[in-house]
MARMILO-950400 format. One record per residue: residue number from 1; residue in three letters; x, y, z of N, C-alpha, C in turn. Coordinates in Angstrom, 3 decimals, decimal comma. Last residue first. Layout:
REM MARMILO-950400
NODE   seq   type       n.xx       n.yy       n.zz      ca.xx      ca.yy      ca.zz       c.xx       c.yy       c.zz
NODE   NUM    ALA          X          Y          Z          X          Y          Z          X          Y          Z
...
This chain:
REM MARMILO-950400
NODE   seq   type       n.xx       n.yy       n.zz      ca.xx      ca.yy      ca.zz       c.xx       c.yy       c.zz
NODE   287    LYS     89,159     53,300    119,791     87,763     53,608    120,131     87,327     52,883    121,410
NODE   286    LYS     92,344     54,660    119,785     91,562     53,430    120,001     90,156     53,817    120,480
NODE   285    VAL     93,300     56,960    117,262     92,969     56,742    118,670     92,093     55,491    118,765
NODE   284    ALA     96,100     57,679    115,089     94,758     57,160    115,349     94,556     56,965    116,848
NODE   283    ILE     98,038     59,162    112,569     97,731     59,103    114,001     96,295     58,633    114,181
NODE   282    ARG    100,736     58,949    110,288     99,295     58,775    110,547     99,075     58,536    112,038
NODE   281    LEU    103,057     60,391    108,148    102,709     60,145    109,551    101,193     60,034    109,679
NODE   280    LYS    105,393     59,625    105,776    103,992     59,927    105,982    103,618     59,473    107,392
NODE   279    ALA    108,405     60,599    104,125    107,722     60,133    105,341    106,248     60,563    105,372
NODE   278    SER    109,979     61,524    102,109    108,998     60,488    101,760    108,170     60,022    102,960
NODE   277    ARG    111,625     63,444    103,328    110,779     63,823    102,188    109,703     62,788    101,872
NODE   276    ALA    113,426     62,884    105,269    112,039     63,083    105,707    111,082     63,277    104,530
NODE   275    ARG    115,922     62,880    104,230    115,249     61,583    104,333    113,798     61,701    104,798
NODE   274    ASN    116,882     65,455    104,518    116,348     65,055    103,220    115,587     63,736    103,274
NODE   273    ASN    116,670     67,650    106,883    116,789     66,185    106,821    116,104     65,680    105,551
NODE   272    ILE    116,498     70,351    106,264    117,408     69,922    107,332    117,705     68,430    107,215
NODE   271    ALA    114,634     70,357    104,230    115,908     71,045    103,999    116,951     70,614    105,030
NODE   270    ILE    112,515     69,122    105,501    113,189     68,398    104,423    114,549     69,018    104,118
NODE   269    GLU    111,744     71,192    107,223    112,265     69,942    107,780    113,045     69,162    106,723
NODE   268    GLU    110,881     73,096    105,362    111,978     73,420    106,293    112,604     72,142    106,852
NODE   267    ASP    108,756     71,893    104,121    109,942     72,189    103,314    111,145     72,456    104,205
NODE   266    SER    107,491     69,362    106,419    107,497     70,701    105,810    108,756     70,873    104,962
NODE   265    ALA    106,315     65,999    105,973    107,316     66,962    106,454    107,202     68,293    105,710
NODE   264    THR    102,809     65,148    106,405    104,114     65,063    105,744    105,037     66,161    106,253
NODE   263    ILE    100,212     63,136    107,523    100,991     64,356    107,791    102,362     64,166    107,156
NODE   262    ALA     97,408     61,812    105,739     98,775     61,661    106,248     99,413     63,034    106,463
NODE   261    GLY     94,020     62,465    106,865     95,044     62,080    105,902     96,403     61,970    106,567
NODE   260    ARG     93,654     64,149    109,655     92,951     63,984    108,376     93,996     63,694    107,308
NODE   259    SER     94,402     62,411    112,633     94,857     63,325    111,587     94,032     63,093    110,327
NODE   258    VAL     92,955     60,447    113,886     93,087     61,746    114,551     93,489     62,795    113,516
NODE   257    ALA     90,684     57,860    113,080     91,825     58,686    112,660     91,799     60,013    113,392
NODE   256    GLU     89,910     55,353    115,319     89,401     56,569    114,686     90,624     57,393    114,312
NODE   255    PHE     89,787     51,734    115,423     90,440     53,040    115,538     89,663     54,160    114,849
NODE   254    PRO     88,454     49,332    114,976     88,910     49,632    116,338     89,455     51,042    116,538
NODE   253    ARG     85,380     48,939    113,188     86,810     49,296    113,167     87,260     49,744    114,560
NODE   252    SER     82,762     48,258    112,874     83,530     47,486    113,848     85,005     47,880    113,894
NODE   251    ASP     79,985     50,606    112,773     81,105     49,878    112,181     81,961     49,248    113,282
NODE   250    ASN     76,455     50,689    112,647     77,679     50,815    113,444     78,801     50,019    112,782
NODE   249    GLY     74,054     50,266    111,403     74,953     51,257    110,808     76,225     51,489    111,603
NODE   248    TYR     72,550     48,246    112,281     72,242     49,558    112,849     73,151     50,663    112,300
NODE   247    VAL     73,604     46,009    111,159     72,287     46,442    110,676     71,888     47,827    111,202
NODE   246    ASP     77,142     46,963    110,891     76,051     46,076    111,279     74,714     46,664    110,813
NODE   245    LYS     79,651     47,294    108,294     78,760     47,870    109,305     77,667     46,868    109,655
NODE   244    GLU     82,990     47,423    107,037     81,787     46,636    107,345     80,987     47,309    108,457
NODE   243    LEU     84,577     49,008    104,381     84,280     49,077    105,814     82,973     48,339    106,076
NODE   242    GLU     85,785     46,782    101,758     85,027     47,926    102,264     84,849     47,860    103,783
NODE   241    GLY     89,194     45,679    101,021     87,738     45,587    101,054     87,103     46,821    101,670
NODE   240    SER     92,042     45,343    103,243     91,427     45,484    101,924     89,917     45,336    102,067
NODE   239    PHE     92,790     45,282    105,877     93,758     45,764    104,891     93,213     45,888    103,474
NODE   238    LYS     90,854     46,669    108,623     91,361     45,566    107,817     92,163     46,149    106,664
NODE   237    GLY     89,797     48,886    109,753     90,075     47,768    110,655     90,534     46,532    109,920
NODE   236    LYS     89,458     51,146    108,196     88,483     50,053    108,064     88,684     48,887    109,017
NODE   235    ALA     91,364     53,135    108,799     90,068     53,521    108,248     89,014     52,415    108,333
NODE   234    ILE     93,576     51,712    109,759     92,973     52,768    110,583     91,550     53,066    110,109
NODE   233    TYR     94,035     50,023    107,571     93,746     49,453    108,886     93,089     50,488    109,800
NODE   232    ASN     94,531     51,811    105,471     93,364     50,932    105,419     93,006     50,373    106,787
NODE   231    LYS     96,948     53,045    106,410     95,753     53,845    106,100     94,491     52,980    106,133
NODE   230    VAL     98,669     50,820    106,546     98,375     51,610    107,749     97,071     52,391    107,557
NODE   229    LEU     98,712     49,982    103,849     98,286     49,055    104,906     97,865     49,815    106,158
NODE   228    ARG     99,706     52,306    102,612     98,381     51,803    102,241     97,844     50,854    103,314
NODE   227    ASP    102,277     52,527    103,685    101,277     53,537    104,023     99,863     53,055    103,714
NODE   226    GLU    103,595     50,320    102,500    103,409     50,410    103,954    102,247     51,340    104,281
NODE   225    LEU    103,414     51,089     99,791    102,944     49,775    100,221    102,671     49,759    101,723
NODE   224    SER    104,584     53,642     99,546    103,139     53,503     99,402    102,609     52,161     99,888
NODE   223    HIS    106,994     54,338    102,159    106,632     54,032    100,775    105,159     53,623    100,748
NODE   222    TYR    107,273     55,030    104,789    108,157     55,689    103,823    107,936     55,257    102,380
NODE   221    SER    105,477     55,914    107,833    105,865     54,997    106,765    106,572     55,781    105,667
NODE   220    MET    104,778     56,051    111,223    105,442     56,723    110,111    105,842     55,681    109,080
NODE   219    VAL    102,087     56,053    113,472    102,902     55,278    112,534    103,473     56,168    111,444
NODE   218    VAL    100,596     55,732    116,528    101,300     56,706    115,690    102,274     55,943    114,795
NODE   217    LEU     97,804     55,350    118,439     98,675     54,629    117,516     99,269     55,647    116,563
NODE   216    ARG     96,773     55,919    121,810     97,154     56,425    120,490     98,069     55,459    119,748
NODE   215    GLY     93,811     55,142    123,768     95,251     55,104    123,497     95,548     55,493    122,055
NODE   214    GLY     91,136     54,886    124,111     91,668     56,255    124,094     93,162     56,314    123,850
NODE   213    LYS     91,636     51,856    125,749     90,647     52,736    125,126     91,157     54,176    125,217
NODE   212    ALA     95,019     50,664    125,278     93,869     50,975    126,120     92,877     51,816    125,311
NODE   211    LEU     96,487     48,275    123,034     96,181     49,655    123,424     94,950     49,750    124,330
NODE   210    VAL     96,461     45,538    122,444     97,487     46,070    123,348     97,150     47,474    123,853
NODE   209    THR     94,433     45,064    120,604     94,413     44,366    121,892     95,330     45,037    122,911
NODE   208    GLU     95,236     46,721    118,469     93,887     46,852    119,031     93,812     46,243    120,429
NODE   207    THR     97,721     45,774    117,696     97,644     47,054    118,428     96,283     47,247    119,090
NODE   206    GLN     97,576     43,533    116,119     97,762     43,343    117,566     97,604     44,640    118,364
NODE   205    THR     97,417     44,467    113,547     96,247     43,773    114,084     96,362     43,530    115,590
NODE   204    LEU    100,030     45,549    113,258     98,857     46,429    113,283     97,646     45,739    113,898
NODE   203    PHE    101,674     43,184    113,245    101,800     44,221    114,268    100,519     45,052    114,386
NODE   202    GLU    100,820     41,897    110,917    100,698     41,224    112,211    100,751     42,232    113,354
NODE   201    LYS    101,515     43,863    109,005    100,118     43,446    109,176     99,900     42,791    110,538
NODE   200    LEU    104,312     43,909    109,355    103,519     45,117    109,598    102,049     44,758    109,819
NODE   199    ALA    105,047     41,317    108,560    105,293     41,738    109,948    104,442     42,959    110,300
NODE   198    GLU    104,336     41,467    105,852    103,690     40,480    106,723    103,828     40,893    108,188
NODE   197    LEU    106,115     43,443    105,035    104,678     43,696    104,950    103,887     42,715    105,803
NODE   196    GLU    108,715     42,313    105,539    108,272     43,561    106,162    106,761     43,766    106,135
NODE   195    GLN    110,505     40,169    105,358    109,053     39,921    105,472    108,347     41,145    106,053
NODE   194    ASN    113,133     40,637    104,789    112,687     40,892    106,164    111,196     40,641    106,395
NODE   193    VAL    113,377     39,985    102,074    114,317     39,420    103,047    113,755     39,522    104,469
NODE   192    GLU    111,333     41,610    100,908    111,287     40,144    100,847    112,155     39,518    101,933
NODE   191    ILE    112,261     44,187    101,441    110,940     43,783    101,937    110,824     42,258    101,953
NODE   190    ARG    114,726     44,101    100,058    114,701     44,301    101,509    113,370     43,849    102,108
NODE   189    LEU    113,916     43,861     97,385    114,745     42,821     98,007    114,661     42,896     99,532
NODE   188    ALA    112,490     46,280     97,056    111,840     44,980     96,835    112,607     43,859     97,527
NODE   187    GLN    114,496     48,192     97,543    113,302     48,130     98,387    112,633     46,769     98,285
NODE   186    PHE    116,218     47,706     95,408    116,676     47,443     96,774    115,495     47,342     97,737
NODE   185    VAL    114,575     48,547     93,298    115,104     47,176     93,317    115,504     46,805     94,746
NODE   184    GLN    114,200     51,228     94,007    113,039     50,334     93,927    113,470     48,868     93,985
NODE   183    ALA    116,808     52,156     93,797    116,143     52,238     95,101    114,925     51,312     95,126
NODE   182    LEU    117,204     51,856     91,069    117,966     51,007     91,992    117,334     51,009     93,390
NODE   181    TYR    115,443     53,898     90,202    115,244     52,499     89,800    115,959     51,551     90,768
NODE   180    LYS    116,591     56,215     91,288    115,220     55,834     91,638    114,981     54,349     91,351
NODE   179    ASN    119,139     56,213     90,070    119,001     56,127     91,530    117,606     55,669     91,949
NODE   178    GLU    118,549     56,341     87,223    119,332     55,264     87,834    119,062     55,110     89,332
NODE   177    LYS    117,316     57,808     85,336    116,520     57,442     86,518    117,214     56,345     87,311
NODE   176    GLY    118,897     58,190     83,140    118,466     59,382     83,859    117,659     59,082     85,109
NODE   175    LYS    117,711     55,266     81,573    118,686     56,375     81,589    118,090     57,594     82,286
NODE   174    PRO    116,590     52,459     83,408    116,262     53,580     82,525    117,273     54,718     82,676
NODE   173    ILE    118,263     49,407     83,450    118,040     50,638     84,215    117,754     51,797     83,266
NODE   172    ARG    119,002     47,204     82,026    117,573     47,342     82,343    117,247     48,669     83,034
NODE   171    ASN    121,717     47,104     81,837    120,959     47,334     80,599    119,463     47,507     80,834
NODE   170    ALA    122,528     46,474     84,481    122,828     47,792     83,900    121,962     48,097     82,674
NODE   169    ILE    122,379     44,199     85,984    121,105     44,766     85,495    121,287     46,103     84,784
NODE   168    ALA    125,020     43,513     86,596    124,146     42,508     85,986    122,904     43,122     85,347
NODE   167    GLN    125,983     45,797     87,895    126,556     45,395     86,607    125,617     44,439     85,865
NODE   166    LYS    124,472     45,766     90,239    124,412     46,922     89,332    124,912     46,551     87,938
NODE   165    LEU    125,353     43,304     91,317    123,953     43,498     90,942    123,813     44,649     89,947
NODE   164    ASP    128,056     43,804     91,802    127,656     42,687     90,941    126,233     42,901     90,412
NODE   163    ALA    127,862     45,902     93,667    128,464     46,152     92,351    128,093     45,053     91,353
NODE   162    VAL    126,795     44,507     95,837    126,018     45,590     95,236    126,542     45,885     93,830
NODE   161    THR    127,640     40,964     95,421    127,791     42,313     95,961    126,875     43,309     95,255
NODE   160    VAL    126,827     38,577     94,131    127,183     38,566     95,556    127,183     39,969     96,170
NODE   159    ILE    125,671     36,536     91,895    125,499     37,964     92,211    125,664     38,100     93,723
NODE   158    PRO    127,824     34,131     90,259    126,875     34,505     91,307    126,842     36,025     91,520
NODE   157    THR    127,994     33,895     86,690    128,699     34,162     87,952    127,687     34,583     89,010
NODE   156    ASN    126,309     32,682     84,776    127,750     32,871     84,519    128,542     33,051     85,804
NODE   155    LEU    123,813     32,664     85,887    124,303     31,417     85,297    125,811     31,479     85,077
NODE   154    ARG    123,204     35,245     86,558    123,721     34,379     87,629    124,178     33,012     87,117
NODE   153    ALA    122,153     36,302     84,171    123,457     36,760     84,665    124,050     35,791     85,682
NODE   152    ALA    119,622     35,094     83,975    120,644     34,862     82,936    122,038     35,198     83,453
NODE   151    VAL    118,378     36,139     86,229    118,523     34,685     86,102    119,594     34,336     85,061
NODE   150    ILE    118,433     38,873     85,559    119,146     38,389     86,750    119,393     36,882     86,651
NODE   149    THR    116,764     38,931     83,286    118,160     39,376     83,188    118,994     38,841     84,353
NODE   148    ASN    114,317     38,143     84,390    114,945     37,333     83,346    116,432     37,642     83,230
NODE   147    ALA    113,794     40,314     86,060    113,954     38,972     86,624    114,680     38,059     85,646
NODE   146    LEU    113,516     42,311     84,097    114,549     42,429     85,125    114,840     41,045     85,733
NODE   145    SER    111,281     41,477     82,707    112,568     41,448     82,000    113,734     41,589     82,980
NODE   144    LYS    109,414     41,861     84,855    109,561     40,557     84,193    110,917     40,455     83,489
NODE   143    ALA    109,551     44,577     85,553    109,921     43,538     86,525    110,173     42,191     85,863
NODE   142    ASN    109,317     47,147     84,501    109,895     46,075     83,673    110,363     44,902     84,541
NODE   141    GLN    108,235     48,637     86,657    107,443     48,391     85,451    108,002     47,252     84,597
NODE   140    ILE    108,127     47,936     90,071    108,996     48,164     88,915    108,257     47,744     87,640
NODE   139    GLU    107,387     47,750     92,759    106,516     48,467     91,807    107,310     48,881     90,555
NODE   138    GLY    108,605     46,254     94,628    109,379     47,371     94,080    108,570     48,252     93,156
NODE   137    TYR    106,638     44,408     95,299    107,318     45,148     96,362    108,117     46,346     95,857
NODE   136    VAL    105,625     43,556     92,715    104,745     43,893     93,834    105,435     44,788     94,860
NODE   135    GLY    107,865     43,259     90,964    106,631     43,902     90,530    105,780     44,404     91,688
NODE   134    PHE    109,767     41,961     92,490    110,112     43,244     91,877    108,861     43,998     91,431
NODE   133    ILE    108,344     39,651     93,271    108,793     40,600     94,298    109,177     41,955     93,700
NODE   132    ARG    107,699     38,443     90,703    106,668     38,831     91,685    107,180     39,883     92,668
NODE   131    HIS    110,215     37,964     89,556    109,241     38,810     88,849    108,200     39,338     89,841
NODE   130    LEU    111,137     36,126     91,445    111,815     37,419     91,299    110,895     38,418     90,603
NODE   129    ASP    109,349     34,030     90,910    109,348     34,680     92,230    110,047     36,032     92,194
NODE   128    ALA    110,063     33,395     88,254    108,691     33,820     88,569    108,618     34,536     89,914
NODE   127    GLU    112,709     32,555     88,552    112,427     33,769     87,772    111,026     34,298     88,082
NODE   126    THR    113,316     31,531     91,962    112,943     31,272     90,570    112,684     32,601     89,858
NODE   125    TYR    116,155     32,309     94,021    114,723     32,399     93,727    114,471     32,089     92,248
NODE   124    ASN    118,965     32,303     94,195    118,233     31,042     94,347    116,741     31,112     94,027
NODE   123    ASN    120,163     34,811     93,928    120,816     33,652     93,317    119,989     32,368     93,328
NODE   122    LEU    118,547     36,667     95,236    118,971     36,915     93,856    119,515     35,664     93,170
NODE   121    VAL    118,272     35,513     97,820    117,101     35,780     96,971    117,519     35,875     95,511
NODE   120    GLU    120,914     35,514     98,739    120,188     34,250     98,574    118,997     34,427     97,633
NODE   119    LYS    121,357     38,286     98,857    122,203     37,445     97,997    121,507     36,107     97,707
NODE   118    ALA    119,654     39,049    100,867    119,358     39,494     99,497    120,153     38,673     98,482
NODE   117    THR    119,151     36,176    103,060    119,786     37,443    102,674    119,369     37,815    101,258
NODE   116    LEU    117,864     34,257    105,691    117,657     34,716    104,316    118,303     36,079    104,087
NODE   115    THR    118,317     33,893    108,447    119,141     33,164    107,473    119,020     33,705    106,052
NODE   114    ALA    118,791     36,106    111,294    117,964     35,477    110,257    118,865     34,850    109,192
NODE   113    GLN    120,420     37,544    112,874    120,353     36,115    113,164    119,532     35,366    112,107
NODE   112    GLN    120,083     40,162    112,235    121,294     39,516    111,732    121,386     38,030    112,087
NODE   111    ASP    117,377     41,643    111,077    117,731     40,721    112,161    118,917     39,900    111,671
NODE   110    MET    117,588     42,869    108,657    117,455     43,720    109,837    117,770     42,907    111,095
NODE   109    ARG    119,625     42,094    105,916    118,866     41,559    107,056    118,796     42,597    108,168
NODE   108    MET    121,168     42,863    103,721    119,860     43,504    103,932    119,021     42,903    105,051
NODE   107    ASP    123,323     41,835    101,749    122,810     41,225    102,971    121,357     41,658    103,204
NODE   106    LEU    125,521     41,685     99,444    124,070     41,907     99,457    123,437     41,148    100,621
NODE   105    GLU    128,569     43,255    100,379    127,823     42,022    100,119    126,334     42,302    100,276
NODE   104    ALA    129,056     46,501     98,840    129,139     45,569     99,967    128,418     44,295     99,562
NODE   103    ASP    129,586     49,709     97,945    129,712     48,335     97,463    129,945     47,432     98,667
NODE   102    PHE    127,104     52,239     98,550    128,328     51,521     98,907    128,378     50,169     98,199
NODE   101    ARG    124,681     53,272     97,717    125,858     54,153     97,694    127,172     53,409     97,915
NODE   100    ILE    122,506     51,775     98,065    123,084     51,711     96,716    124,373     52,524     96,650
NODE    99    SER    122,272     50,050    101,212    122,372     51,275    100,421    123,005     51,044     99,055
NODE    98    PHE    122,348     47,702    102,654    121,056     48,349    102,448    121,100     49,476    101,415
NODE    97    GLY    124,641     46,308    103,470    124,120     46,086    102,120    122,770     46,713    101,834
NODE    96    ARG    126,150     46,454    105,716    124,818     45,869    105,872    124,132     45,660    104,521
NODE    95    ASP    128,521     47,807    105,292    128,566     46,344    105,252    127,199     45,674    105,430
NODE    94    ALA    127,921     50,570    105,597    128,171     50,002    104,270    128,033     48,484    104,243
NODE    93    GLN    125,584     52,136    107,302    126,571     51,085    107,545    126,794     50,312    106,248
NODE    92    ASP    123,521     53,802    106,606    124,878     54,363    106,576    125,968     53,350    106,900
NODE    91    PHE    121,185     52,362    106,952    121,538     52,843    105,613    123,010     53,230    105,525
NODE    90    GLN    121,269     52,058    109,744    121,392     50,879    108,880    121,785     51,277    107,452
NODE    89    TYR    120,924     54,729    110,553    122,138     54,003    110,934    122,354     52,810    110,005
NODE    88    SER    118,384     55,295    109,646    119,518     56,001    109,036    120,823     55,280    109,340
NODE    87    SER    116,504     52,214    109,309    116,979     53,378    110,063    118,148     54,033    109,335
NODE    86    VAL    113,954     51,269    107,058    115,360     51,147    107,460    115,778     52,392    108,218
NODE    85    GLY    110,509     50,923    108,187    111,585     50,975    107,205    112,966     50,847    107,821
NODE    84    LEU    108,628     53,059    110,543    108,889     51,883    109,710    110,114     52,049    108,812
NODE    83    ASP    108,104     53,643    113,602    108,797     54,396    112,553    109,367     53,342    111,608
NODE    82    ALA    105,468     53,612    115,835    106,219     52,808    114,870    106,797     53,727    113,795
NODE    81    LEU    104,241     53,721    119,134    104,895     54,460    118,053    105,672     53,498    117,158
NODE    80    ILE    101,432     53,674    121,173    102,390     52,853    120,421    102,920     53,684    119,265
NODE    79    GLY    100,062     54,280    124,439    100,475     54,731    123,112    101,508     53,809    122,503
NODE    78    ASP     99,235     53,047    126,735     98,588     54,312    126,371     98,980     54,818    124,986
NODE    77    VAL     98,447     49,513    127,072     99,369     50,645    127,031     98,629     51,881    126,527
NODE    76    PRO     97,001     46,997    129,328     97,045     47,825    128,121     98,084     48,945    128,229
NODE    75    ILE    100,081     45,343    129,357     98,837     45,498    128,602     97,744     45,912    129,591
NODE    74    ALA    102,548     44,587    130,499    102,382     45,934    129,943    101,167     46,055    129,025
NODE    73    GLY    103,910     42,390    131,532    102,798     42,986    132,283    102,465     44,382    131,809
NODE    72    HIS    105,726     41,205    129,890    106,231     42,256    130,788    105,119     42,949    131,577
NODE    71    LEU    104,098     39,478    128,440    105,170     38,915    129,258    105,678     39,923    130,296
NODE    70    ARG    102,603     41,350    127,001    101,942     40,522    128,023    102,978     39,949    128,992
NODE    69    CYS    104,557     42,274    125,305    103,915     43,225    126,220    103,216     42,464    127,350
NODE    68    PHE    105,079     39,905    123,946    106,105     40,448    124,838    105,571     41,545    125,749
NODE    67    ASN    102,657     39,397    122,560    103,247     38,381    123,439    104,218     38,987    124,438
NODE    66    LYS    102,259     41,784    121,032    101,311     41,376    122,079    101,945     40,404    123,069
NODE    65    LEU    104,584     41,921    119,237    104,181     42,980    120,175    103,353     42,459    121,338
NODE    64    PHE    105,832     40,533    117,264    105,566     39,823    118,521    105,140     40,785    119,634
NODE    63    ARG    106,452     42,247    115,300    105,340     41,343    114,994    104,975     40,518    116,231
NODE    62    PHE    108,725     43,633    115,966    107,460     44,129    116,510    106,241     43,275    116,140
NODE    61    ASN    111,347     41,418    116,942    110,590     42,056    115,884    109,237     42,502    116,440
NODE    60    GLN    113,297     42,039    119,955    112,408     41,238    119,120    111,813     42,093    117,996
NODE    59    ASP    114,492     42,739    122,609    115,215     42,504    121,350    114,436     41,551    120,444
NODE    58    ILE    113,360     45,318    124,445    112,953     43,966    124,046    113,564     43,692    122,677
NODE    57    PHE    114,096     47,344    127,242    114,388     47,011    125,847    114,030     45,553    125,574
NODE    56    THR    112,540     49,711    129,251    112,788     48,275    129,072    112,988     48,001    127,589
NODE    55    PHE    112,770     52,448    131,484    112,949     51,947    130,120    113,248     50,451    130,110
NODE    54    ARG    112,905     53,510    133,939    111,563     53,469    133,338    111,574     52,785    131,968
NODE    53    GLU    115,556     53,673    134,557    114,796     52,580    135,176    113,370     52,465    134,621
NODE    52    ASP    117,864     54,087    132,045    116,744     54,738    132,728    115,863     53,626    133,280
NODE    51    ASP    119,946     54,303    129,670    120,075     53,934    131,079    119,021     54,691    131,880
NODE    50    ILE    119,175     53,036    126,534    119,054     54,186    127,429    119,077     53,698    128,873
NODE    49    LEU    121,140     51,745    123,830    120,259     51,554    124,973    120,330     52,726    125,946
NODE    48    ASN    122,610     51,670    121,511    121,922     52,925    121,836    121,020     52,824    123,058
NODE    47    GLN    123,564     49,204    120,961    124,565     50,245    121,230    123,920     51,529    121,748
NODE    46    ARG    121,386     47,759    120,193    121,789     47,673    121,599    122,843     48,718    121,974
NODE    45    ALA    121,190     47,904    117,495    120,398     48,872    118,265    120,791     48,862    119,737
NODE    44    ASP    122,541     45,733    116,469    123,267     47,005    116,550    122,516     48,048    117,367
NODE    43    ALA    120,617     43,735    116,290    121,569     43,684    117,402    122,323     44,995    117,571
NODE    42    ASP    117,329     44,388    115,539    118,692     44,597    115,070    119,652     44,651    116,265
NODE    41    GLN    114,792     44,366    116,530    115,399     43,061    116,229    116,853     43,174    115,806
NODE    40    ASP    113,382     46,191    119,149    114,218     46,242    117,949    114,888     44,889    117,756
NODE    39    PHE    111,116     47,984    121,254    111,429     46,782    120,482    112,456     47,101    119,399
NODE    38    ALA    110,665     49,289    124,496    111,156     49,503    123,135    111,550     48,172    122,497
NODE    37    PHE    108,541     50,767    126,830    109,074     49,519    126,310    109,482     49,752    124,862
NODE    36    LEU    108,321     52,920    129,557    108,520     52,820    128,116    109,144     51,473    127,779
NODE    35    ARG    106,237     54,455    132,025    107,056     53,327    131,559    107,151     53,345    130,041
NODE    34    GLY    105,922     56,759    134,826    105,724     56,363    133,440    106,639     55,198    133,067
NODE    33    ASN    106,556     57,706    137,295    105,746     56,485    137,245    105,471     56,007    135,816
NODE    32    LYS    107,943     60,062    136,845    108,661     58,952    137,485    107,877     57,638    137,446
NODE    31    GLY    106,743     61,064    133,529    107,090     61,289    134,926    107,732     60,047    135,522
NODE    30    LEU    107,784     61,701    130,155    107,196     60,832    131,175    107,643     61,245    132,575
NODE    29    ARG    109,179     63,201    128,375    107,817     63,654    128,684    107,127     62,794    129,737
NODE    28    LYS    111,511     61,858    128,024    111,601     63,260    128,450    110,238     63,777    128,926
NODE    27    LEU    110,635     59,488    126,883    111,088     59,494    128,286    111,154     60,910    128,861
NODE    26    ILE    110,169     60,380    124,240    109,054     59,922    125,080    109,437     59,987    126,556
NODE    25    GLY    112,763     60,981    123,377    111,733     62,017    123,371    110,545     61,650    124,245
NODE    24    ALA    113,972     58,488    123,549    114,473     59,575    124,409    113,433     60,690    124,512
NODE    23    SER    112,517     57,208    121,527    112,413     56,742    122,921    112,874     57,820    123,893
NODE    22    HIS    113,413     58,601    119,282    112,012     58,712    119,690    111,824     58,272    121,138
NODE    21    GLY    116,179     57,844    119,318    115,738     59,251    119,357    114,300     59,421    119,814
NODE    20    GLY    117,260     55,322    119,002    116,761     55,713    120,323    116,238     57,133    120,424
NODE    19    GLY    117,963     54,167    116,650    118,953     55,037    117,292    118,503     55,578    118,639
NODE    18    GLY    115,740     51,562    117,119    116,791     52,116    116,260    117,840     52,904    117,011
NODE    17    PHE    112,979     50,915    117,898    113,903     51,690    118,735    115,034     52,342    117,940
NODE    16    THR    110,086     50,492    117,171    111,235     50,592    116,251    112,298     51,469    116,908
NODE    15    VAL    108,086     50,674    119,001    108,345     49,346    118,426    109,501     49,329    117,428
NODE    14    ASP    107,692     51,950    121,965    108,372     52,369    120,741    108,805     51,075    120,064
NODE    13    VAL    104,987     52,276    124,067    105,827     51,313    123,361    106,370     51,964    122,094
NODE    12    TYR    104,084     53,376    127,421    104,231     53,556    125,968    105,160     52,504    125,379
NODE    11    THR    101,984     54,319    130,028    102,867     53,270    129,518    102,884     53,350    127,995
NODE    10    GLY    101,827     57,379    132,067    101,352     56,321    131,182    102,420     55,315    130,790
NODE     9    SER    102,269     59,673    133,426    102,313     58,425    134,205    101,859     57,222    133,372
NODE     8    PRO    102,046     61,694    131,454    103,320     61,494    132,167    103,399     60,201    132,978
NODE     7    ASN    100,697     60,939    128,390    100,308     61,060    129,800    101,573     60,762    130,615
NODE     6    ILE    101,079     62,321    125,174    101,681     61,580    126,292    101,137     61,970    127,666
NODE     5    ASN    100,197     62,124    122,414     99,405     62,761    123,483     99,801     62,188    124,844
NODE     4    LEU    101,217     61,198    120,056    101,101     60,230    121,150    100,290     60,784    122,327
NODE     3    GLY    101,352     63,570    118,576    100,402     62,527    118,187    100,177     61,506    119,288
NODE     2    GLU    103,504     64,852    119,749    102,153     65,417    119,917    101,095     64,363    119,608
NODE     1    MET    105,537     63,183    118,809    105,299     63,285    120,250    103,907     63,860    120,523
């Protein structure tokens, strides 16, 4: 909330509505002329809608930020908040297949209208594609042998549930690091199913157009792949390569970092909410 530097009569966008906690926090700080637009592609998020005339819910992925803000006459805005990754609600719903804690069908779709599921990926992707997603999205060291093991296992019986997957790859999981390894496998599958990195890039590049001069971009990420994209975009206005400057030494990046580096949770916060341990918060202002 401090990062957003809320103007009571301003217009704000919460692009990851989820349980509605951040939206409620923003509305608490807005006056009667303030407006809040919230995005979420998950149909379950509708259970948390806020009854407030200043609030507008948009049931879309945040990769369509610019189009829907324009549709609602909400450009420019004063602040954009993104809390990336899976919500606690999604993790805790066993039947969504996001968590290694429950046995459920391997789904992992954030948008339940989408067609691609984790089950489809595991049973239909080529060994080379599985190798790629586990190596790149999961940062798994034995990604090649993991992909090979999955392809061999599915010849005998389809990999349909979380238990099926655990059983199929049991021999590839390093002893003593079971939870971390499985979390990396699940992360890779989830990113592929939801096109998370592509959507994040599309969203970030649209924030420049949607934000007013002096407007704030506040992003929380939970793994290095997301954080690297956010960090590079704020620092350089692009996702890779060096910062470009003109002949006068002026750079073209649209944002200036407000926070030096990423802000992380304190020991006290982590003690209250263990899921905060991997969160990295970055704040930027539109130049």
